[in-house]
MARZA-96617 format. One line per 4 residues: their letters; for each residue x, y, z of C-alpha. Coordinates in steps of 0.5 Angstrom, whole numbers. Example, Ala and Ser with C-alpha at 12.3 -4.5 7.8 and 13.67 -1.06 7.14 Angstrom:
REM MARZA-96617
AS = 25 -9 16 | 27 -2 14 .
END
This chain:
REM MARZA-96617
MSAF = 455 25 122 | 454 31 118 | 457 31 111 | 460 38 113 .
CPTS = 467 38 115 | 468 42 122 | 470 49 119 | 464 49 114 .
LPTS = 459 49 120 | 456 55 123 | 458 58 130 | 454 56 136 .
SWKN = 450 62 136 | 448 61 129 | 446 54 131 | 442 56 137 .
FLHR = 438 61 133 | 437 55 128 | 435 51 133 | 430 56 136 .
NLRL = 427 58 130 | 426 52 126 | 424 48 132 | 428 42 132 .
GKSR = 431 37 137 | 438 37 138 | 438 30 134 | 436 33 128 .
DVIM = 441 36 122 | 440 43 123 | 444 45 117 | 440 40 112 .
AAWL = 433 42 115 | 436 50 114 | 438 48 107 | 431 45 105 .
LLAI = 427 50 107 | 432 55 104 | 431 51 98 | 423 52 98 .
ACGF = 423 59 100 | 428 61 94 | 424 56 89 | 417 60 91 .
LAYI = 421 66 90 | 423 64 83 | 416 61 81 | 413 68 83 .
ARMH = 419 72 80 | 415 74 73 | 409 76 77 | 411 83 79 .
EVTH = 406 86 74 | 402 91 78 | 395 89 79 | 390 94 76 .
DAFH = 386 93 82 | 391 97 86 | 389 103 82 | 382 103 84 .
EMSL = 383 102 91 | 388 107 92 | 384 112 88 | 378 111 92 .
FREA = 382 112 98 | 386 118 95 | 379 121 94 | 377 120 101 .
LIDG = 383 124 104 | 381 130 99 | 373 130 101 | 374 127 108 .
EIHK = 370 121 107 | 369 114 104 | 364 115 98 | 358 110 98 .
QDVF = 356 112 91 | 361 111 85 | 364 117 83 | 369 114 78 .
AYTP = 364 112 72 | 359 114 67 | 356 108 66 | 350 105 71 .
TVNP = 353 103 78 | 350 100 84 | 348 104 90 | 351 104 95 .
SVHH = 358 102 92 | 361 98 98 | 368 97 96 | 371 92 101 .
EWAT = 378 93 99 | 378 100 101 | 383 99 107 | 388 95 102 .
GAVL = 388 102 98 | 390 105 104 | 396 101 105 | 398 101 98 .
YFVS = 397 108 98 | 401 110 105 | 407 105 103 | 408 108 96 .
VGTG = 406 115 95 | 405 117 103 | 412 114 105 | 415 117 98 .
LGVV = 418 110 97 | 414 109 91 | 415 102 87 | 420 100 93 .
GISL = 415 101 98 | 410 96 94 | 416 91 93 | 417 91 100 .
LKFL = 410 90 102 | 409 84 98 | 415 80 100 | 414 82 107 .
LVAS = 407 79 106 | 410 73 103 | 415 72 108 | 410 72 114 .
LWLM = 405 67 110 | 411 62 110 | 413 63 117 | 406 62 119 .
LYRV = 405 56 115 | 412 53 117 | 410 54 125 | 403 51 124 .
ARMR = 406 45 120 | 411 44 126 | 406 45 131 | 402 39 128 .
GAHP = 408 34 128 | 411 36 120 | 418 34 119 | 422 40 116 .
AIFA = 424 35 110 | 417 33 109 | 414 40 109 | 420 43 104 .
LLSF = 419 37 99 | 411 37 99 | 410 44 99 | 413 44 92 .
VVFP = 408 40 90 | 402 45 90 | 406 51 87 | 402 51 81 .
VLWV = 396 52 85 | 398 57 90 | 401 62 85 | 395 65 83 .
GFAT = 394 69 89 | 401 73 89 | 400 78 84 | 403 85 86 .
VRAQ = 400 87 90 | 393 84 91 | 388 84 97 | 388 77 97 .
NFTL = 395 77 99 | 392 79 106 | 387 74 106 | 392 68 105 .
LFIA = 396 71 111 | 390 72 115 | 388 64 114 | 395 62 116 .
IQLW = 395 66 122 | 388 63 124 | 390 56 123 | 396 58 128 .
MQER = 390 61 133 | 386 54 132 | 392 50 134 | 393 54 140 .
DCRG = 386 53 142 | 387 45 141 | 392 46 146 | 388 49 151 .
HRLW = 389 57 150 | 383 61 150 | 386 68 149 | 387 68 142 .
VVGW = 379 69 141 | 380 76 142 | 386 77 137 | 382 74 132 .
LVML = 376 79 133 | 381 84 132 | 384 81 126 | 377 80 123 .
VAWL = 376 88 123 | 382 89 119 | 381 83 115 | 374 85 113 .
NLHA = 376 92 111 | 382 89 107 | 378 84 103 | 372 80 103 .
GFVV = 376 74 104 | 374 74 111 | 368 70 110 | 373 64 109 .
GAGM = 376 65 116 | 369 65 119 | 368 58 115 | 374 56 118 .
IAFH = 372 58 125 | 365 54 124 | 369 48 122 | 373 48 128 .
TLER = 368 49 133 | 364 43 130 | 371 39 130 | 372 41 137 .
FGTA = 365 40 140 | 365 33 136 | 371 30 139 | 370 32 146 .
WWCK = 363 29 145 | 366 23 142 | 371 22 148 | 367 23 154 .
RTWM = 360 22 150 | 357 28 154 | 354 34 151 | 357 38 157 .
AGLQ = 364 36 155 | 363 39 148 | 360 45 151 | 366 46 155 .
ATWH = 371 45 149 | 367 50 145 | 364 55 150 | 369 61 148 .
LLLA = 368 60 141 | 360 60 141 | 361 66 145 | 365 69 140 .
APVA = 360 68 134 | 355 74 136 | 361 78 138 | 364 77 131 .
VLVL = 357 79 128 | 357 85 131 | 364 87 129 | 362 86 122 .
RINP = 359 93 123 | 366 96 124 | 367 99 117 | 365 105 113 .
YGWE = 359 102 110 | 356 99 116 | 351 94 115 | 350 96 108 .
YIPY = 356 91 107 | 352 85 109 | 347 85 103 | 353 87 98 .
LVRA = 357 81 101 | 351 76 100 | 350 79 93 | 357 78 91 .
ISMP = 358 71 94 | 352 69 90 | 353 72 84 | 356 68 78 .
RPLI = 362 71 74 | 363 67 68 | 366 73 64 | 372 73 69 .
REWQ = 378 69 68 | 380 67 75 | 373 65 77 | 373 59 71 .
PLWQ = 374 52 73 | 382 50 75 | 383 46 68 | 382 53 65 .
TYMP = 388 56 68 | 395 58 66 | 399 51 64 | 392 47 65 .
VMTV = 395 40 64 | 401 41 69 | 396 44 74 | 391 39 74 .
IVFA = 396 33 74 | 399 37 80 | 393 38 83 | 391 31 82 .
GSVA = 397 29 86 | 396 33 92 | 389 31 92 | 392 24 92 .
LFAY = 397 25 98 | 391 28 102 | 387 22 101 | 393 17 102 .
AQRN = 394 21 109 | 387 21 111 | 387 13 110 | 393 12 114 .
TRLR = 392 18 120 | 389 16 126 | 382 20 127 | 385 25 133 .
RARG = 390 27 128 | 385 29 122 | 383 35 125 | 382 40 119 .
AAFL = 381 35 114 | 373 37 113 | 375 44 111 | 381 42 107 .
AICT = 376 38 103 | 371 44 102 | 377 48 100 | 379 42 95 .
YMAL = 372 43 92 | 373 50 91 | 379 50 88 | 377 45 83 .
KHIR = 371 50 81 | 375 57 81 | 382 58 79 | 382 64 84 .
HGSI = 381 59 90 | 387 55 89 | 391 59 93 | 387 58 99 .
YAVV = 387 51 98 | 394 51 97 | 395 55 104 | 391 50 108 .
WIAY = 394 44 104 | 401 46 106 | 399 47 113 | 396 40 114 .
VPAW = 398 35 109 | 406 35 111 | 404 34 118 | 399 28 116 .
ISHT = 404 25 111 | 410 25 116 | 407 20 121 | 405 15 115 .
RLGR = 410 10 112 | 411 14 106 | 413 20 110 | 418 15 115 .
NLIA = 421 12 109 | 422 19 106 | 425 22 112 | 430 15 113 .
MIDR = 432 16 105 | 434 23 107 | 437 22 113 | 442 16 110 .
DRSI = 444 21 104 | 444 28 108 | 450 30 104 | 446 29 97 .
AIRV = 440 33 100 | 444 39 102 | 448 39 95 | 441 38 92 .
SQGI = 438 44 96 | 444 48 95 | 443 47 87 | 436 49 88 .
VCAT = 438 55 91 | 443 57 86 | 438 56 80 | 432 59 83 .
LLFA = 436 65 85 | 439 66 78 | 432 65 75 | 429 70 80 .
TYHQ = 434 75 79 | 434 75 71 | 427 76 72 | 428 82 77 .
FWMP = 423 79 82 | 424 86 86 | 422 91 81 | 414 92 80 .
TMPP = 413 94 73 | 407 96 69 | 409 93 62 | 406 98 56 .
RRLY = 406 91 52 | 404 84 53 | 409 80 57 | 407 74 61 .
STAC = 400 76 62 | 395 79 57 | 394 85 61 | 398 91 60 .
YPIA = 398 99 61 | 396 105 56 | 402 109 59 | 403 113 53 .
AVEY = 396 113 51 | 394 116 58 | 400 121 57 | 397 123 50 .
LQEN = 390 125 53 | 394 129 59 | 398 133 54 | 392 135 50 .
NFSG = 388 136 56 | 382 131 55 | 376 131 59 | 370 127 59 .
NLLT = 368 120 59 | 373 115 56 | 370 108 54 | 376 103 58 .
PFHV = 377 96 58 | 376 92 64 | 384 92 66 | 386 99 65 .
GSYV = 380 103 67 | 382 104 74 | 389 106 72 | 386 112 68 .
SWEM = 382 114 74 | 388 114 78 | 392 119 73 | 386 123 70 .
YPDV = 380 123 75 | 376 128 76 | 377 130 69 | 376 124 66 .
KVSL = 370 118 68 | 371 111 66 | 366 106 63 | 369 100 67 .
DGRY = 374 98 71 | 376 92 75 | 371 93 81 | 366 89 77 .
EVAY = 360 88 82 | 363 93 87 | 361 99 83 | 357 96 76 .
QEQV = 351 94 74 | 351 87 72 | 350 88 64 | 356 93 64 .
LPEH = 361 88 63 | 357 84 58 | 356 90 54 | 363 92 54 .
NAFF = 365 85 51 | 360 86 46 | 363 93 44 | 370 90 44 .
GAEG = 369 84 40 | 365 88 35 | 359 83 36 | 352 85 33 .
DWWE = 350 93 33 | 357 94 37 | 357 102 36 | 350 103 39 .
FLER = 354 103 46 | 357 110 44 | 350 113 44 | 347 109 49 .
YPTD = 352 112 54 | 355 119 53 | 362 117 51 | 367 122 48 .
AVLV = 373 117 47 | 375 110 47 | 381 107 49 | 382 100 47 .
HIQA = 387 95 46 | 390 94 39 | 388 87 38 | 381 88 40 .
PVVE = 377 86 34 | 373 92 34 | 379 96 32 | 378 93 25 .
KFGI = 371 96 25 | 373 103 27 | 374 106 19 | 366 105 18 .
LSDS = 365 110 24 | 368 116 20 | 365 120 15 | 371 119 10 .
AETP = 369 111 10 | 367 108 3 | 362 104 7 | 356 107 10 .
HPPL = 357 109 17 | 352 107 23 | 347 112 24 | 351 116 30 .
KEAW = 350 123 32 | 357 125 29 | 363 122 26 | 369 118 30 .
RVVY = 376 118 28 | 382 114 30 | 386 120 34 | 392 116 37 .
RDDS = 395 109 36 | 401 105 38 | 403 98 38 | 399 97 44 .
FVIL = 393 101 44 | 388 105 40 | 384 112 42 | 378 113 38 .
AADH = 375 120 39 | 368 124 37 | 369 130 33 | 367 135 38 .
CRLP = 374 133 42 | 378 136 37 | 384 132 39 | 390 131 34 .
TVDR = 392 125 30 | 398 122 33 | 401 115 31 | 407 112 35 .
TGDA = 407 105 32 | 414 103 33 | 416 107 38 | 419 105 45 .
LPDG = 413 105 50 | 415 107 57 | 414 103 63 | 410 107 68 .
AWEA = 411 104 75 | 416 109 78 | 411 115 76 | 405 112 77 .
FSRT = 407 111 85 | 410 118 85 | 408 123 90 | 406 127 84 .
HAHW = 399 123 85 | 399 125 93 | 392 128 95 | 396 134 98 .
NRRP = 398 135 90 | 391 134 88 | 387 138 93 | 389 145 91 .
NRVL = 387 143 84 | 380 141 86 | 379 147 90 | 381 152 84 .
ANH = 377 147 79 | 370 148 84 | 371 155 84 .
END
């Protein structure tokens, strides 16, 4: 019997709604399952509540799309940088920029549109994962309990808002499609091909989907052959998948770059990224000890499930094993591993002795399970609300991460009509382009291999780290000013670039001087820039999120100015 008194029960229509959407039989405790699932939803919301800083990738994606609207085409040659770039510059996330641009600037919703998009993607992802897990036989309580396990690995894909969010959702949708395939449905292949076109234009993570299809085809073929011991049985089970393969290759052409997309993709996949944090091994992530322990626990549950699961239920195990290796190798792939893990492992565990014991324990103490779930909901909602989970921000100072935005520094450059080449760190170059292109070109932004030649990032790191003859960067590339975080080692060396310095300055064509300083950033400028000296140290710095996504940045406001400048 339920621990709730009759007056606390929902109406019959509400019960029917829960029955339909939670996919529960009449014998299950709908109330308990609903609270457990609500607890995991609120728990994940709290876990990512502090990740409301706008990712810098959003600005180079939107900048590219805005220029495409102004010029009538997506540029294949880079227009934002003055340092060496690749040709063609294949921006595989251009459609993400289009989505972000329309939901914020285009609609006039600004950061509200960005926030709505983020939570729509997150909610859709969890609904699809729950649907897949239930199709595979997961008990709702096991799904809720085990999903908590991989939160420390899952979080990395949920910044505000990354193209990777689309990949995670598409992976969940494809897992659902593959479950449909195992039930004899074939029409889903058409939907997958349509999704593939959207996917490859939003994010290069579509290669994960292609790999999933390959593993699924092999599993389906092998299972059919094993059951009937004939090759014809395998072909009958996979003919639609084999026919879809060449069509999938052809649809790769449906993007603004045509077949040039493929050589870029090969280069990007094979390219080492030792200087990018999220491409480091898992044990170098945020809170590495806890993350590694949790990851090891999730792998142990995966191994236990395989040992105690019949072969016919083990579909997807090979692909999840590959995801396990990739997550260990790269922090970035942890979220992909977690998504596949949540879809598969709770279903496997539900059919083991461990799972049955957990279900029996929860059934014996339903009132305790409900009360604990209610406590989790209240605590996590309070935590998420305290951190204003709904409000995208662009912090002017370092907060939860090492990144922050030069809001006041860019305002200073705009107020003084600066134009020219600006040396920028990896995390802020795209924001400068969004605010100041075409008057200002940057030396580096977050596009990395998409736009820049391989030596550009190491050269920047040497400059900001004041390594070797760091000042030579200023002569190697036609730089007019430098925007640098105040904590960079090179800031302490800026004095030697001035004629007034007591020590001999390097052999540069002209003297350089610090023209702007606040608590987060410093601007160094060559004498010919004629910029005034401003010191805002100690001043309150603005959060620029509302302004950055306002309609003042729209293409229809930029186009008239561009026409006048060209004339």
